[in-house]
N, C-alpha and C positions, 0 to 999 in steps of 0.2 A: 594305773589310773593317771599318772602323770603323762604318759604317752598320749592320752586323750584329753589333756589339759583340764583334768577334773581335780577339784580341791578335795582334800581328805583330812580326816582327823584320826590318828592312830591311837588306839587304846591298848595298853599292855594288860594281858590277862594271864594270871597264874592258874593254870588248870587244876593244880593239886588243891587249891583252896575251895573249888567247887562252889562258887558263889551262887546263891539262889537267883540273883538277877540274871546272871549269865546262863544258868541252866534253864531259865524260863524262855530265853531266846533260842538256845540250842541244847536240848536235853542230852545230846550225845557228848557234850563237853569236849568238842574238838575245835580246832582252828584251821583256817581262818574263817571269820564271819564278816560279811558285809551288811551293814544296815544303811539302806537308802530310803530315807523318809520312813514310811511304814512297811517297807519291803525288807525282808531278811533273806539273804542268800548265804548258804553254807557250803564250804568246800572250794578248793582251788579251781577245779574244772567248772562247776556251776557258776562261780563268780566270773571266771574268764569269759564264758559264753554269754553270760548276762551283759557284761560290759561290751562285748563285741556286738551283740544284737541291739543294744540300746544306744551305743556311742560309736563303736568301730565302723559300723556300716555307713555312717555319715562321713567318715574320715577318708575313705577310699584309699589314697596312696599311703596313708599311715595305719591302715587297718592291720591288726596283728593276727587275724585269721585269714588265710589265703582264700580267694574265691575259686581257686583251682582245686578240685576234689582230691587229686593225688597228693599235692603239697599239703593240703589240709589233713589228710590221713597221716602223712609223714610227721607233721607237726604234733598231732595227737600221740603218735608213737613215742616221740622224743619227750614230750611232756610226761607221759607215763614212765619213761625211763628215769627222768629226774625225780618224780614224786614217789616212785615205788622201788625200782631197782637200785638207783643210786642212794636213795634214802635208807633202804633196808641193808645195804651192804657197806655203806660208808658213813653218810652224814649222821644217822641216828646214833651210831656208836661214839663217834668223835665228839659231837656236840653234847651228848648225854654224859659222857665220862669227864669232859673238860669244862663244861659250863653248867648243865642242868644240876648235876650233883653238888655243885658249889652253892647254888642258890636255893635249893629245896631244903626246908627246915628238917632237922633230924627226926622230928615226930611225923613227918610226911614221907618218910622212906629214904632219907639221905644215906648214902653209903660211900665208901672209899672208891676211887676210880679203879676200874678193872683193866690192868695192863694188858691182859691177853686180848680183850676186846679191842683195845687201841691198836695193838700190833696187827690184828686181822684187818681192821679198817684201813690202816696205812699200807697194807699190802694190796688190798682191793682197789684203792683209789688209783693206783698206777695203771691198772687195766682199763678202768673207766676213762682216765685222761688220755690214754693211748687211742682209744676209739674216738673220743670227742676231738682229739687232735687231728685224726684222719678226716673227720667230717669237716673241720675248719679248713683243712688243706685242700679239700676237693669241692667245696661249695662256697658260695658267697656268704650265706647264712646257714645256720644249722639244718633247717628244713627245706632250704631251696634258695630261690633268687632274692627273696625279700625277708627282712627281719620279721619274726613272728613270735608268738607266745612261747614257742619252744626255746628260743634264745633267752628269754627272760627267765623261764623256769630253770633251765640248766645253769645260767649265770648266777641265779640266786642260790642254787645249791652249792656252787663253787665258792660264792662270796662268803657263805657261812664258814667254810673251811679256810679260806684265804685270810679271813679275819684272825684266825688262830695260828696262822703260819703253817697250815697243814697241807698246802698244795705244792708239790715238787715241780716247779716250773722249768727246771733244767731240761734242755733239749726238746722243748715243746713251743717253739717260736710261733707257729701258726695259731696254736690255741691261745697264746699270750696276746697276739694281735687281735684275735676275735674278742677276747675278754676286755681288752683295752677299749675297743669300739663300744662294747656294751656299757662299760663304766662311764662313758661320756654321754649316755642317753639320759633323758629326763627321768625315766623310771628309776634310775640308780642314784640320782643326786641325793635324795633323802636317805636311801638305804645306806650309802657310804658314810653318812653322818651319825647313824645309829650306834649306840655304844651299850655294851653289857656291863652292868655295875660290877666293879672289881676285876674286870677282865679287859684290859686295853688291847686294841688291835696292834698287829705288827706294823712296822714303820711304813711299809710300802702300800698298805691297804687302800688308802685314799688316792694314791698317785695314779694319774691316768697313764703316764708313761713310766712303767715300772720294769 
């Protein structure tokens, strides 16, 4: 939203609490949810397309959805990579084991971290970063010539892991340079200031030149 100069108010929602007010908005009890006046949009994809159609189309050179159908299809493929493949093979396990289990109350299903799940995710992330590094080395932005929602989706996934010091940046210079560019964007200024209670970020997390 910051890329489109839109003001926003973030609300932290603990899904395990299953608040009646939140379930009234989204019975599926999933995140994210965008409330725009009387309009409720649920899910990353629908929210991104809603913002593109209501705001992005007016920005032209700053639009995050390419007007070229081939680049738009590639953008959607990489967004799906970030939200499904990367999430299911890496992010979910590391964030769940290192963060979620620390903040969920015992009566809501809190358990000790699973070291086997962490090992698997730490192995998987190397293959993902190798592929993303190849994209960064062969393209100006992940999905093509211009920055798109694919860059934001992939960088957000990486950011959650970089916060915890779980990204092995060694020998991935092109990927580092791409990520440094994303970190300097308006969309990431607020994200880099977010903190998880009781879990401080690694020292380089907010550095643009890391």
